[in-house]
Structures are given as C-alpha cells and as structure tokens.
N, C-alpha and C positions, 0 to 999 in steps of 0.2 A: 490252263490248256486252251488251245485255239481250236476252232472248227476243223482246221486241217489235221490237228492231232487226233481228234475224235474220229475223223474219216479214216486216218491211217490205222488207228486202233481197231476199227471194225473190219479191217482187212486181215488182221491176224487172229481175231477171236470171234466166235459166233456171238450174235447179239445177246443171247440169253446168258452169256458169261460176262457181260458188261452191265454193271448196275449204275443207273443214273437217277433213279427215282429218289427225291430228296429224303424221304423218311428212311429208306433203306440205307442210303449213303450215310446219313447221320448215325444210324444204329451201328453200322460197321466201322465208323470212325471213333468208336468209344470203347473204353474199358471201365474198370472200377476205380478210376482216378478220383471219383467223388468221395472216397474214403477220406481224402484230405480236403478240408475246406479251402486251403490255399490253392491246390491244383484245380479244384472245382471252379474257383473264380478265374484263375489265370489261363486255363485251357478252354474256357467256354467259347463256343463258336468256331473252334478249330476243326475243320472238316476236310475230307478229301473232295476232289472235284468229280471223281467217279471211283467205283470199286471194280476190280477185275478178279475173276474167279477161275484160275487155270485148273484144268482137269488132268494135267500131266506135267512132268518136268519139261518136256519138249515145249509145251505152251508157255510155261514159265520162262524158259530161255528166250522165246520170241518176245515176251513182254519186256524182259531186261534189255534186249538189243534195242527195241523200240524206244524205251525210256532213256537209255544212254544217249542215243543219237539225237533225241529231241530235248535232252536235259530236263526230263520230267522226274520229280521226286517220287520215290517208291517207299511206302511204309507197309511192312509185312505184318499180317494179322494171323494169329492162330485161333484160339477160342475166345480171346478178349477177356481173360480172367485176371490179368495183371492189375496192379493197384497204383501205378506211378505214371500213367499216361504213356506207357511205352509204345502203344500202337495208335496213339492219336497223331494224325498228320499235321504237324505245326506249320508246314510250308505248302499245304495243299497237295496237288498232284494226285497220285493214285494210291489207294489202299489195295494191297494184294492179299486177297482172302484165300488161304491155302486149305480151307475146310475139306475140299474134295480129296486131298492127298492124305488119307487117314488110315492106311492099312498097317497092320502088324505083319511084317513080311516073313519073319521066322523067329522062333525061340530055339536056340541051339541046345544041344545036349550038354554043353559046357556052361550054360546059364547066361547067355547073352541074348537080349531081345533086339532085333533089328526092325526099325519102324520108319514109316513115312512121317513127315513133320507134323501132320495134324492128327496122328493117332492119339486117342484119348488115353490118359493114364489108367483109367478104370478098365478100359479094354485091354491094355497091356497087362494089367494085374490079372485079369481073368484068364488070358491066354497063358501067362506065365504059370499060374497056379495049376492049370491043367497039365503042365509038364513038370510039376514038382518044384517050381520056383515062385518067387514073388518079387515085387519091387523092393529095392533097398530103402528108398525114401520117396515121399510124394507129398504134394501140398494138400491142404484141406479142401481145395477146389478140384480134387483129382477126378471127380465124376465128369466134369466138363473140360478140364485143362488139357491142352495138347502137349505132347512130349517136347516139341521144338520150342514152344512157348515157355515151358518150364526151364529148358536149358538157356533160353535167351533172357528170361526175366526173373527166374526163381533162384532159390539158394538152398533150401532145405525143407524139412517138414517131418511128417510122421515117419519114423524109422531112423531119424537122425540120432536118437539116443544110443543106437548101436553102430550105425554106419557113418555117422557124421553127415555133413552137408553134401550137396550135389557135387561140389568140386573136390571132394576128398575120396581117398581109397580107390581111385580108378573107376568110380561108379559110372561116369560117362566114358565109355570105352572108345567111342569115336563120334565125330561130327563130320558130315559131308556138306559142303556149302557150294553155292553158286555165286560167283563173283559178279560185281556190277561193272562190267567192262564192255567195250565194243563187241568183243567176242567172249561171252561169259565162260569162265573155266569152272569145272567141277574139281574141288580140292577136298581130299579126305584128311582130316586132322585127328591125330591120336596122341596118347601120352600127354606130355607137357604142352604140346601144340594146341590142345583144345582151349587153353586159356586165351588164345587170340580172339575167340568168338563166344566163349561161355560167359553168360550174363553180360552181353554187350547190346542187348535190346534190338538186335537186328540192324545195328548201325554199320556193320562191316562185313556182311556176308549173309546170304539167304540160306538158312539151314534146310536141306532137302532130304536128309536121312540122319537118323540117330541110332547109335548102338549103346544100350545100357547094360551094365553088368548087374545081374540079379542076385538075390539071396535065396538060400534053401527055404522052401515053403514051411511055414509054421501056422498052426491053428491058434488064433489069438482070442483070448477071453478079455472081457472088459470089467473094470471095477472103478466105482466112484466112492471116495471116502471123505467124510466131513470131519473137521477138527474145530475145536472151540476158538482157536486163534490162527492167524496166518503164520505166526512163528512156529507153532506146532506142526502145521501142515507142511511148511517148508522143510523143517527138520526131517519129517517122514519121507518126503519125496527125494530129498537129497540123499538120504541113506539108501533108498531103493535104487536110485540112479547109480550109486557107486557099488551096489551089491551085484557082482557079476554072476552070482549063482541064479539070479532071476534073468530069464530071457524076455526082453522088453521091446516094444515098438513105440510106446508113447508114455512119457512121464511129464505131467502137466499139473500146475496148481494155480488157483485163483483166489485173490482177495475178495471178500464180500465188499460191495454188492454185485460184483461181476456175475456170480451165479444167478442172481435174480433176473438177469437179462435173457437167460435161456428159457424162453417161454414154454416150449414143448416138454421141458424136463421138470417143471415146477411141482408136479405131483409128488416127487420124491426128494426135492432139494429142501433141506431144513433152513429156515430163516436165520440170517446172521452168522452163518458158519463159513469158514474157508473150505474150499473144495479141491480135491485132487482127482484127476482122471488118469488111469493107467491101463495100458494094454499089455498083457502078460501072456506067456505061453499057457495054453488051456490047462495043461497038467500041473501048473504051478498056482492056479487061481486060489485054491483053498489055503495054501501056505501064505500067499500074499494077504489074504483076508485076515488070517490069524496075526500076521505081523502088524497090520493096521490096528487091530483091536488092542494089541499089546502096547501101542503108543497113545492110547486114548481115542483113537479114531473110530468112527462109526461107518461101516460099509452101508451106503444108502442105495446103491444100484449095483447089481451083479449080473453079468451076462456070459455064461459059458459059451464056447464056440458052437455054432450050428452051421451046417454046410451052406444053407441059404440064410444070409444074415437078414434078420427082421428087427424092426423096432429101432430104438435109439442107437446111433453109432457115436460114441463119445468123440471121435476124431472130428465130427462135424461141428464141434463147438470149440475146437482148439486152433492153434496157430492163428492165421489171420481171419478165420471164421469167427473167432471171439470178437474181433473188431466189428464184424458185420452184425452180430447179435446185439452188441452195444449200441451201434448206430440205429438199429431198429427200435431200441428202447428209448434212446435219447439222442436226437440228431446233433446235439451240441458237443458230442464226444468225438474224439479221433484217436490217433495212436502214434507210437514211436516204435522203433526196432532197436533194441539195446543189447549189448553184450556186457554182462556183469562179470566181475572177477570171481574165479572159482574159490578164492580164499577170503575175499573181503566183501562178499555180498551183503552180509548183515549190516555192516557199518555203512556201506554205500546206500542201502535202502533206508537206514535210520535217518541219514542226513536229507535224502530226497523227500521222505515223508514229513520230516520236520518242517521243510520249506514249502512243500506243495500240497500236503494233506491228501484229501480225496480228489484233488485234481490230477493225481498220479496214482492210478490203481494197478496193483501188481498182478501180472499174469506171466508166469515163468514156464518156459519149455526147456527141459533139460536135453542137452545134446552132447555128443562125444566129439570133441574137436582136437585133432592132433593128439589123440590118446587121452585127453583130459576131459572129465565130465564137467560141463560148463552150464551155468544158469543163464541161458539166453532169455530174453524177455520181449514181449510185445505189450508194453503197458498201455492201458486205456487212459487217455489224457483228455482233460477238459480244454476245449479251444476257447480262449478269450480273445486273442488277437495274434497276428503274425509275430509280434514282438514277444508275447508270452511264450509261444512255442519255441522261439529262438532262445529265450531265457532258460527254458527247461533243458533244451539240448546243451546249452553251455554249462549248466549246472552238472549235467551228467558227465560231460567231457572233463570238467574240472575235478571230478571224483574218480576219473579213470574208467568211466563207463562208456564204451564205444557206442556210437549211434550211426546207424544206416538211415539217413534222413528220407522218409517217404513223402516229404512235402516239396521235393524238387524234381524237375523233369529233365535232368541231365546226369549222365553216368558218373562224372567225377564227384558229384555231391551225394550220391546215393549209397555210399559205403561199400561198393563192390569194385572200386577201381584198383587196379594193381599198379604198384609203383614202378614196375619195369617197363611200362608204356607199351606192352605187347598189343593191346587192343588198338592203340593209336597207330602203331606201325602197320598192323594188319589193315586198318582202314585206308591208309595211304597206298597200300599195295592192291587191295581188293575193291576199293571204291574211290578211285582217284578223283572223280568229279564231286564227291560228297553228296550223292543222290539218295543214299539209303538212310531213311529216317533222319533227315538233316536237322541240325541244331541241337542234337542230344548228346553229342560228344564235343564238348566245348574246346578241347585241345586240338581238334583237327585244323590243320593249317590252310587247307584249300579255301579259296575265296568262295563265299556263298552269296555274293551280291545278286546273282541271277535267281536266287531262291528266296527273295524277300517274302515274308509271310503275307498272305492275303488279308484283307480287312476282316476283322472278326465279325461273325454273324451273330445276331441276337440269340441267346440261348433259349 
C-alpha cells in the first residue's frame, strides 16, 4: 500500500479503526496455523500492511469499494481460531477484523439463530438455550470462535454424532455475503447455494450474516470411561454411537498416551488406559455408566448436568483441542484429519499402526454422515519431516482412509473442495479481481500478477 492509499483509507474510517502498530498488526495477521510445523515455517512473516476494524456493514462496504478500486487485497478475520492459516494475508494488503459485528440478532420460535458474522458460538448457545434451543454442532474452540469463521473454515464438531457436520441436514440455513466488486452486492444464499461460500476461507465473499438451524435443548451429562485396551474402548464407543436409544452430543475415544497430555485431568485419569469421553442426555447417564461397566470399562469421571457448568468440560479435550493439549505436552507432535471406513476401521488401523506405531496415535470422533455412523479421526502424528507427513497421508489414502490435509494453505488441498467447482464459479462472479484472501484458491483463473507476495519478514 502506498502513502496515497493510507491517506484515502483515513478518509473513510476513523483513525481508531485503522491499526498500523506492528505488534497489533502481527497479532491480527495470525491464527493457529502453528499446529502444523509445515505451515509454521511456510507462513512465517506473512503479515498485513494494516488492519481495519469496521463497526458496521456500511463501513465494511466502504472498505470493499476502496480496496476494489485500488486493487488492495483483503483478508477477512473472525476470531482467528482456525488452524490452516485461513486468515493469514499471504499477499499483504489489509486484514479486515470483523470483531465489532458480534450480535445475536434473534432466535426465532422455529429454532433459527440469526447472527452477525463475529457472534461467538458460546454466545449463540447461551441465547439459544434461553429459548429452548441449542447449537446442533460446534467446534471445541466454541468459547472464542465466531459463527462466520466456523462457516468459512470449519466443518463439524461437538454434536456431529447426531446432526452430522456443518454442511449437512440444512444446519446452515442461510449465509448473506458482501461481494468484492466496484459496487458491492449483498447476496443471501440458502439451500444448496450455501455451498458456494461454505468452507471457502473467505476467498469468494465476505459473510455478513448467518442463520443457523438449532436443535431442541437437552441437558447434557458427561462421562469418561477407561478401558484396558484401545480395542475394547473402540468397541464400546462404536456400540454407543450406533445405539440410537442414547441421546448423544459427543462420542470420542483416545489411545494411550494421548490422555496423559490432558494436564488438568490427571487426578482421575488412570495410567496406561484408553479413554472414552461421552456427552449423553442427563436422564440417561446412569444407564450409560452401567453399559460401560458391563464391557469392562471403568467410569473415572462423571458429571451430571448442572445449570451453571463448573469444572472439567470434556469437550475442551476433544476434536482439535486434543491436538492443542498434545502440542503443549510435546511440540514435536502434530495432527491429521482422517475419515476411516465405517466397516473397515479395524483393518485400516491395524495396517497403519504396524507401519507407524506410536508416530500415529488414535483419536476418534464418531459422527453421523449421510445417515451412517462414521469414525472420523484427528490422529496425533509425530513430525519427522515433510516427506514423512506425506508418507503417512499416502499410506492412509492407499488404505481408503480419506485425509483433509491440515498442512496446506489452499482450499483444493484441504479436503473440503467440491468437485462441482461451485466455489470457483462463485469467486469468478463475486470477486472478479481476485482480491479476497488471494492465493488460497489455486484454481482461480484471474491473473494475480499485481498481487505478488511481499518479502517475508523475519518471524
């Protein structure tokens, strides 16, 4: 950006909504990309030239007009809880921090939450529960994560055992976006049309409003069960996942030593045991405990529902929070995101463990996908080299285990690309100059020569 650009920017935004202090710019140019040692290296030094913080959609529209005419890249930021460098500006320009647009606008009697983009999922859950509803699914980062960030960069989470991932069962009722054009358009997408921008990392439209379909409120109890072996633990959680007489929000299990990484829980975690975490309807907690004991399981933590949740929340150790706890314990660890077969899991695991041993630690999150209960997995993986990570991915692929690669910084490699090219077509229509989060949709045909990345800054 030139001095002229900065002068023009100061004419459309108050100075206190333009961040140029280096430390703040660096902080707001980051997410949790460092979960990947590859991205940590490759994205080091990629920073915005400034951060803008609109306080309204009208101000956001002014920023878009300004950036379009001056060909300045925009990278939109929610809460920055993503893991793939989605909100890291690889071509400089401006980070657009939407934190001020954080209202839950309404929760309808029909069970739809209408929200501004930076509304936090925990805030939405609180508002929904007051009205007899709750989120269908949410990530383990839900206390901080924004709803538009979840739609732009997430895919599932707690609740997926019943409702599937974010893209299933009409959970995202609608998305309203602002286009990156000379005169920005507001476009409301619903039904199948949401797939144009759902999980597109803000590359083809700026989400300015989200409508989420909710689930009826349930009071959830928590149970942790230890088994002597991972095989016994998996047999148990698989049976519970398939047993529809139990109302569930979370069905997770971990191979030892993953439970040893959960520092605050060590007072009740037995050494050397595989562990299962389950959230079940409160009135079914006793029956689930009996079911666990009947399989040789040992209930080691039990928490009936209380109106104000206190103490350990098992979901804080599941999904990709498991990776965070592993990294705290051992910085040489990282992760993959795998989809195992619902029928061939044991054989797939046998071959992977035979080849990689404790370099591939099992962490399974059961979810219901297209009506099938599926063992999705976020295994904790030892990083030796880029080549080793690629070998693990290839071994998974050869066995029919799908991998959403969290070590790449472009959509087509991340496992969420749709073969119908709807995201690409949408980008061509909504962002013709390729100014939104440039470089992260590799199939985009527009010339990006004017967006050559700036020289990397020392990390």
